[in-house]
C-alpha positions in Angstrom: 127.8 45.3 95.0 126.8 42.8 92.0 125.2 39.8 92.6 127.6 37.6 90.7 125.7 34.4 91.5 122.5 35.5 90.3 124.1 37.0 87.0 126.4 33.8 86.3 123.2 31.6 87.3 121.2 33.1 84.5 123.7 31.9 81.6 124.2 28.4 83.3 120.3 28.2 83.1 120.2 29.3 79.5 123.0 27.1 78.6 122.1 23.7 80.0 119.6 22.7 77.6 122.7 23.3 74.7 124.9 21.4 76.7 122.8 18.4 77.2 122.1 18.2 73.7 125.9 18.6 72.5 128.3 15.9 71.1 130.7 16.8 74.1 128.6 15.9 76.6 127.2 12.7 74.3 124.0 12.3 76.6 122.8 9.6 74.8 125.8 7.3 75.1 125.8 8.2 79.0 122.1 6.8 79.4 123.1 3.6 77.6 126.0 2.9 80.3 128.9 4.9 79.0 130.7 6.7 81.8 131.4 10.6 81.6 134.7 10.4 83.4 138.1 10.8 81.8 141.0 8.4 82.3 142.7 10.8 84.7 140.2 11.0 87.4 139.2 7.4 87.3 142.8 6.4 87.9 143.8 9.2 90.5 140.6 9.0 92.5 140.8 5.5 92.6 137.9 3.1 94.6 134.8 4.7 95.5 132.2 1.9 96.0 130.5 2.4 99.5 132.2 6.1 99.9 130.2 9.3 100.4 131.1 11.4 97.4 130.7 15.3 97.6 130.5 16.5 93.7 130.8 20.5 93.9 129.6 22.8 90.7 128.2 19.2 89.0 126.3 20.9 86.1 123.5 18.5 85.3 125.3 15.5 87.1 126.8 12.9 84.3 130.2 12.8 86.4 128.1 12.6 89.9 126.1 10.0 88.3 129.0 8.0 86.8 130.8 7.9 90.0 127.4 6.3 91.6 127.6 3.8 88.8 131.0 3.0 90.4 129.3 2.5 93.8 129.6 5.9 95.2 127.0 7.5 97.6 126.6 10.7 95.6 125.5 14.0 96.2 125.8 16.9 93.5 125.4 20.6 94.1 125.1 23.2 91.3 124.2 26.9 91.2 121.7 26.3 88.4 118.3 25.1 89.2 117.8 23.6 85.6 120.8 22.0 85.8 120.0 20.2 89.1 116.5 19.3 87.8 117.7 17.7 84.5 120.2 16.0 87.2 117.3 14.9 89.1 115.4 13.5 86.0 118.8 11.7 84.8 119.0 9.8 88.0 115.4 8.7 87.8 115.7 7.7 83.9 118.8 5.9 84.5 117.7 4.2 87.6 120.9 5.5 89.5 120.4 6.8 93.1 121.8 10.1 93.8 121.0 13.4 95.7 121.2 16.7 93.9 121.0 20.0 95.7 120.7 23.3 94.1 122.7 25.9 96.0 125.7 28.4 95.7 128.7 26.5 96.8 129.1 29.2 99.5 125.6 28.8 100.9 126.0 24.9 101.2 126.6 25.0 105.1 123.0 26.2 105.3 121.2 23.4 103.0 123.5 20.6 103.5 124.8 19.0 107.3 126.6 16.0 106.2 130.6 14.8 105.9 132.1 13.1 103.2 134.8 10.8 102.4 135.8 12.4 98.9 134.9 15.9 97.6 135.2 16.2 94.2 135.3 19.4 91.4 136.5 19.4 87.8 136.7 21.3 84.5 136.0 24.6 84.4 135.0 25.3 88.0 137.8 27.7 89.6 136.6 30.5 87.1 133.3 30.6 88.4 134.9 31.2 92.4 134.7 34.7 93.6 136.4 33.7 96.4 138.9 30.9 96.5 139.8 30.8 100.4 136.1 30.4 101.3 135.9 27.7 98.4 138.6 25.9 100.5 136.9 26.5 103.8 133.8 24.8 102.1 135.8 21.7 101.2 137.4 21.7 104.7 133.9 22.0 106.6 132.5 19.3 104.6 135.3 16.7 104.3 135.7 14.0 106.8 138.8 13.3 108.9 140.8 11.3 106.6 138.8 12.3 103.7 140.1 13.3 100.3 139.8 16.5 98.0 140.3 15.9 94.3 140.3 18.6 91.8 141.1 18.1 88.1 140.9 21.6 86.2 142.0 23.4 83.0 145.6 24.8 84.0 145.7 28.4 85.2 148.4 29.2 82.5 145.8 28.9 79.8 143.9 31.7 81.2 146.3 34.2 80.1 145.2 33.3 76.2 142.3 34.4 74.5 139.9 31.7 72.2 142.0 32.5 69.3 145.3 31.8 71.2 146.7 35.4 71.7 147.9 36.5 75.2 145.4 38.7 76.1 144.9 38.1 80.0 147.3 38.8 83.0 148.3 35.8 84.7 148.2 37.3 88.2 145.0 39.4 87.5 142.3 37.4 89.8 139.4 39.5 88.1 136.7 39.7 87.7 136.6 39.4 84.1 133.3 40.4 82.2 132.6 37.8 79.5 129.8 38.7 76.8 130.6 36.6 74.1 128.3 34.7 72.1 128.4 30.9 72.3 129.5 28.1 74.8 132.2 25.9 75.5 130.2 23.1 73.5 129.6 25.1 70.7 131.3 28.1 69.9 128.4 29.3 67.2 125.2 28.4 69.7 122.8 30.9 69.7 123.0 32.1 73.0 124.5 35.3 74.7 124.7 36.5 78.3 127.1 38.0 80.7 129.2 36.4 82.8 131.8 37.4 85.6 134.5 34.9 86.2 137.8 34.5 87.9 141.2 33.6 87.6 143.7 32.1 89.9 147.0 30.8 89.7 148.4 27.2 91.0 149.8 28.7 94.0 146.4 30.5 94.8 144.9 27.0 94.6 147.4 25.1 96.8 147.7 27.9 99.3 144.0 28.2 99.9 143.9 24.5 100.8 147.1 24.7 102.8 145.5 27.4 104.8 142.6 25.2 105.9 145.1 22.4 107.3 144.8 20.3 104.4 148.0 18.0 102.9 148.8 18.5 99.3 149.5 14.8 98.2 150.1 15.4 94.5 149.6 18.0 91.9 150.2 16.6 88.1 150.4 18.4 85.0 149.1 17.2 81.4 149.5 18.7 78.0 146.1 17.8 76.7 142.6 18.6 77.4 139.0 17.4 77.2 137.5 20.0 74.8 138.3 22.3 71.8 139.6 25.0 74.4 141.2 26.9 71.3 139.2 26.5 68.1 141.6 26.0 65.0 144.6 25.3 67.1 143.5 21.9 68.5 143.1 18.6 67.3 142.3 15.3 69.0 144.7 12.4 69.4 143.7 8.9 69.2 142.4 8.8 72.9 139.9 11.6 72.1 142.0 14.2 73.9 142.4 17.5 72.6 146.2 18.4 71.6 147.7 21.7 70.0 148.4 21.1 66.6 151.5 22.7 66.5 154.0 20.5 68.3 156.7 23.0 68.9 154.5 24.5 71.5 155.1 22.8 75.1 152.6 24.1 77.6 150.3 22.7 80.2 146.4 22.5 79.3 145.3 20.5 82.5 146.3 19.9 86.0 145.4 17.6 88.8 145.5 17.9 92.4 144.8 15.7 95.3 144.6 16.9 99.2 143.7 15.1 102.3 142.6 16.1 105.7 
């Protein structure tokens, strides 16, 4: 059996430097105090001050630290050791306290022994999960009674489309898919090429995995915009900086958010 975690970890280690220097992440503005959070999660997560906050698949911690700036007591976790190393460096540089742990999400119970008021995941995390039911079990394990899990993510419907906006994948085929394309989502022309294994889950897969763990779904929302150039050449930015489809005749969901409680 392939070690999906090790293979994907190598790719994330390779792209961390590229992402940190990209316009999309805009690290320079973040260091000066600009939040990396989008209006969706700011409004829907709500007040975080004084709350214990666990961020799953945090990359190099900008969103984690943005919630820390809002008063949360944060822990960020990620598979990539280079991402976590950069997150720790950022925490010290901007003088915002945070705990960062390098771990495969499924191994977290072996390295972390706390409960959290809020568990958070966002934008491009589901495709890296080889087992969504086990992931939901991890969430339930770390969530306090009366705690909240929040997810904002690329809409699964977009998973059927290739980068050049053609119907390519099957909605109900969970994968894994092999991606050996070059570039990365911050720069499709970047000089990086690697092999990754990715998965696709339907909306019902996500909701039912959480329900099976006894969590209550409080809401699910869908949005006609996204946060990056997901389909190059077919998208443009609106006056809020969100990416929307140029062809206004096409109506399709690009993001969704979900809140579940214990």
